[in-house]
N, C-alpha and C positions, 0 to 999 in steps of 0.2 A: 304748814309751809310759811315762811316769813314773808314780806312783802319785799322784792327787790330792791336792794339796797340798803338794809334795814339786816343787821345781825342778830340771831339770839345766841344765847348762852353757849348753847353747844358750839355753834357755826363762829363766835369768836374763839371759844377753845381751841376747835379744828384749824382757825387761820393761823391762831399763834403755834399750835405743835406743827403743824404743816412747816411753818417757815425756819422753826427750830431744824425738822429732818432736813429740809432743803439744805440749810445753811450748814449742817454737819456732813453732808454728803461730799465736800471738798477735801474735809477732814479725815474721813474715813478711809477715802480712798487713797489718800496719805501715807498713811500707815499700813494701809494692807501692799501698795507696791512697795515698801522699804521695808517689808517684813518677808513677801514673798520673791522680789526682785523683778519678777516678770511680771507688765501689765495683763497680755495675755492671757498666763496662768491662773491670774486672778479673777479675769472675766470668766474664766470655765470652770472655777470653785463655785461662782456664784450662779451659775446659768441652771445647772439641774434643779436646785431647789426653786428656783422661781418658775421653771417649766411645772413641775409638780404642782406647785400652787394655782398654776391656770389650769390644770388638767383637773384638778380636784374640783374646783369652782364649775368648771364646764359640765362635769359630771355631777354635779349638784343641781345647775339650773338645766340639765337634760332631765332630770330627774322630778324635777319640781314641774314644768312642761315639755311639753310634748314639741310644741312649734321652737323652743329654741335647740331642742334636740335635731330636729332636720333641718334648721337653718346652719348648725355647724358641720353636718353630713355634706350639705349643699358647698359651704365655704371649701371645706378639703376636698371634695371632689374636683373642683374647679382649677386645671392646670396651669390659667391665667393668674390665679390669686398666689401660686407660690412665687411667681417670681415677686411679684409684690412684696411676700414674705421675704424673700429673698435681698432684695432692695432696701427695704425696711429693719431687715438684722444688720444689715452692712451700715446704714448711713444714718440708722436710729439709737444702735446700739455699739456694734463690737468697735466701730472706728471711735465714736466720741470717747467710750469708753478708755481703749489704749491710748489713744493720743492725750487724754486729760491726766492720765495714770503717766504716761512717759513726762509729762510737764511737771507734772508734782514731785518726779525722783529729783529735780533739782531746784524749783521754784516753791514757795509757799503756799499752802491753802487759800489764804486771801488771793494771790493773783487768779489762781484758779476759780474762785468764788465769780471773780467780777465776771471775767467772759462769760461763766456761765449765767449770768444774769443777762448779758449784751442778746444773747439767741434771738430773744423776737426783734430786735434793731435788726440784725443780719436777714432777719425774714421780710422784712419790709423792705430791707434792700434788694434781697434776690426777686421780689416778686415786681421789682421795675425793670428786671431783665427783657431784654425784644424776645425770648424767647416763653417769656410768660405775659408778659404787655397787661398787668393789671393797670387798670385805668382809674379807679378812687382815688379819691386826693386824700392827702394827708397835710395836715394842717400845720402853720408854723407852728404852732405851741410844740406838738409831739418831733417838727424834725430839729428843734433847738434843745429839744430834750434829749435826743441823739446825740447832739455836739457838746451837750454839757457832760452825759455820762461818757463820752467818747474820751475827754480830756483828760477824765477820772479814770480811766482803765488806763489812761498813757502813763498816767502818775504812777498808779500803784505795778503797774508793770516796771516801769523805770526802777522803783524802790525794791522791789521785788528781786529784780537783776543785781541790783547793787549790792543789797542782802546778802546771795546768795554768794555773790564772788568775794565778799569779805567774811565768808563762814568761818569763822577761826576752830568749832569743835571738828568741822569737817575737813579742815586745813591740816590740822593734829593729828589727826586719824591717818590722812593719807598721806604725809608729807615725810618722804625718805630721808630729806635733810637735817630731818632732828634729831639726828645722834649727837650726842657731845663734841663740843669743838676744842682739840687739843692746842693751846697756845705754848709753841714752843721754846720762843724765847724766854717763856715763865714758868716753863716746867709746871706749867698748872692747867684744871679741865674746866673749864665752863658751857654752861647749858645757853642755847641760844635763846634770845628773849623775843616775847609774844611779839613786840614791833617788829624784829629781825625775820620772823617767820610770817607776818603779815604782810611783810612787804616781798619775800621771795617766794610764799608758796601762793599758788593756784589750785585753789580747789577744783573749779572749773573752766575747760579752758571756754573761750569765746564761743566757739561753733555747740558745743553745749548747752549754753546761754541760751542764744538765738534761737538753735533747735526746739528747746522747751519752750520757748514764748510762741514759736510758729505752730507748735503742736497743740496748745491749748488756744489758740486764734483756729484752727483748724478743725478742733472738735466741738467749739461754739457755732461755726461755720455749717459742720456736719448737723447736727439737730436743728439749724434752721432748714438745708435741705430736704432734711427730714420732713418738717412739715409743711414745707412747701409740697412736696412729693404724694404725702398722705391726701392732703386735701384737694388732689386734684384726681389720684389716683384708688382713693380708699374702696372704693364703689359700694357694695352692699357687703364687704367684711363683719360678720361679726367683732368685737375687741377682743373678745375671751380668744375664738378663733387666731387675730392678728398677733395676740399676745404669745401664744402658743408657738406661731410659724416663726414671727420675727426672733423670739429667743432660742428655736430649735437655729436658725439658719446664721444668726449670730455667733451662737457656740459654735457651728461648724467653719466659722472664718475665724475666730480666735483660735481652735484649734491648729487649723493649717499654718497660722504665725506663728504659735508655740512650737511646732516642728520646725520650721525655719529658723526661729532665732534660737535654737536648742546650742549652737556652735559660741551663739554670742553674750548669752546671758549664763551668770552664776548660780544656779541652784543648789550648790554647795553650801551657800551661806543659809540658806532657809531654816528657819529657828522654827520647827512646827508646833512648840509648846508654847508660844509667844499667845498670850492671853489675847492681848489688845488684837493681834490680826485675826486671831477667830471672830470677834467681837466684830471686827469690819467685816469680816463674811458674812457674817449672819444679819448685820445690818444692811447690807448692799441686797442682802438675798428677800429678808422680811421685811423691811422697816421700811428701806427707800423705795423698792419693789411690788408691796402689798399693800401695807397700812396707808402709805403715805397715795396710793389711788383710791383708797377708800376715803381720805379725806377729801380729798380732791372731787370727789362723785359729789360725796355729803354737800360741799360748798357751795358747788352748782345747782344742787337741787333747791338748797336754803336761802343765797343769798344771790342767787346769778354768777355767769362767767368771768365778768367784769372786776367784782368783789373779788373773786376766787383768783384772779390773775394779778391781783397785786399782793399777793404772798412773795412776788419775788422781790416787793421793797425791804423784807426782812432778812434777806439773804447777805448783802453785804454784811452788816451789823451781824449776826449770829455768827458766821464766818470768822469775821475779823476776829471777835472775843475769842472763840475757841480755838484759834490758832494762838492766841500770844496765851492762855490756860496749858494747852495740851501738848502744841507741838515747840513753841516758844518757851514756854514755863518762865514768862517774866523775865528773863533774862535781858541785861541792858546792851543795848545792839547801837548802831550808828544813829543818833538824833535828828539828824539834818533827814535821811532815807525813811525815817516811822515819820514826823512831821511830814514828808511829801505823800506817803500811804495812807495819812489819816484823813487828808485832804483831799484824796483822790478817791476814796470810800464815802467821803460825805459829797463829793460830786455826783460819783455813780448814785449814791442814795437818791441826790435831788433830780438827777435825769429819769430815774426810775419813777419814782413819784409823778413829777411833772406828765411822763407818758401813760400811767395810769390812771389819771384823772382828767387824762385829756378831754375824752368824749362828754364828760359833764360839766354842767355848768357850777364853777367852783363858789360860788356864795350860795346857791341853794344845798351843794354838797356839806358845807361847814356849818347850815342851819339844822340840818337834819340830827336826828338821833342816831346815836350808835346802835342802839338797841332796841328791836321791835318791842312792841307794847302787848303783841302776843307771845314772847319769848318764854314766859312761865308755863306756855302750854303744851312745848315742846316734850314729844314723849323721845326716851331713849330708844326704842325699836324702830324710830326714823333712820337711826344712823346707818342700819344696815340692811335697808331699803332699798330696791333699784341701783344695785352695785354698778358702777361701771370701772372695769380694771384702765388703769394710763400708765403708759412707761414713763422712763425720763425723758427730757427732751422739752419742745416749745411748738408753741401752736401760732400757726401764720395768721398774721393780722387782719389779710382778706377776709378770713371766713366770718369777720362780724357781718360781713356787707352778705353771705351768700345766703340767698333766702330758701333753699334746699337745706341746710344744716340741720335744721331740727329733725326734719323728713328721715334724715338717719341718722338715727338713736343708738342703733346697732354699731355705730361706728366708733372709734375714738382718736380725737389728736393725742399727740405725742407727751402732754405736761398738761395744760388747760385746755377750757373749750369755751369758745366765745361765738356767743349766737348774736342776730339781728338785736332781738328783740332788749338785750343788753344794753344798747345805747339807745 
């Protein structure tokens, strides 16, 4: 194992790959919800495969170690654990997924990506509420990072709303006034110009734009709530038990929402043969829900949780590039909004970087070699040892100060693991 704060070749590769996965997450959800129309339906499609992966891994662990088998049995026997599964299934899985996909029906993946990276900052704020009363000190640099990042989110959100409001492609597809106009006096037929269409067409109402923005905000806050809740209520729940229970209850909530929303969503437009949509479901089930978890755990064991948590710094860059490549396809858009978006993404990146580097001495960090001198001795088999599955979400900042966190090694936070020794 590499010294804390040093990458190995394997852990550096895992860091980059994990950043790509997290950055791809909003883009994949965008294609999934636009193909299948219903956010709850998309969540239902990815849930069975995720549960099966957890069950298969639980079976493997039970076969390898009888202690694991007994632990799983005790976890599911406890009635108290089931309400924890239900809460986490809602606040960590069903609600954030549905809210983010609802927002992505109108806004861009870039807007969703910056809100996703803000989840740790919301956790920090939630921990200051009177009902939680966290007392650890928050440094001035971290508060400054939150302010900078928040300004970036505001700029990206503003440009996202502006670009959605001026979406000519969507406007032309839904503009009932796009029929030919007849000039009776000259007895000639002319087509409305793009300028006229852009002036009179309103692809999204103000309520839809505001609702989508609030949905992204709500999804990020939900991930923060799940982090704070899991930190205080997880107890001795094994991470695999939690994965199974959370996903089952999350699927139940999504199913109820799907049945309720059937009257309001047009499922007749679903293109079942859309290869992009099928890939999206596979990605949400296999890559985002399983492979990303292996990478997080591997990095946690190799370089420490603080280093692993910095993968969020890659998300704004990756999602912005993929948004341009796969969603916008390099189409020329309003230059003012694009400049605002770029500045916003840079500010979010700066805020994330300052926030993630805050626990360390900056000069020492900059002078430290990136790769460990022992990186050549890394064995490939280490990648699959002591795997702990982690779901999408975020980790409470106060877990860094929790002295008994390492003792609960069979528990897992939603996205990244932070321990006191990493500081």
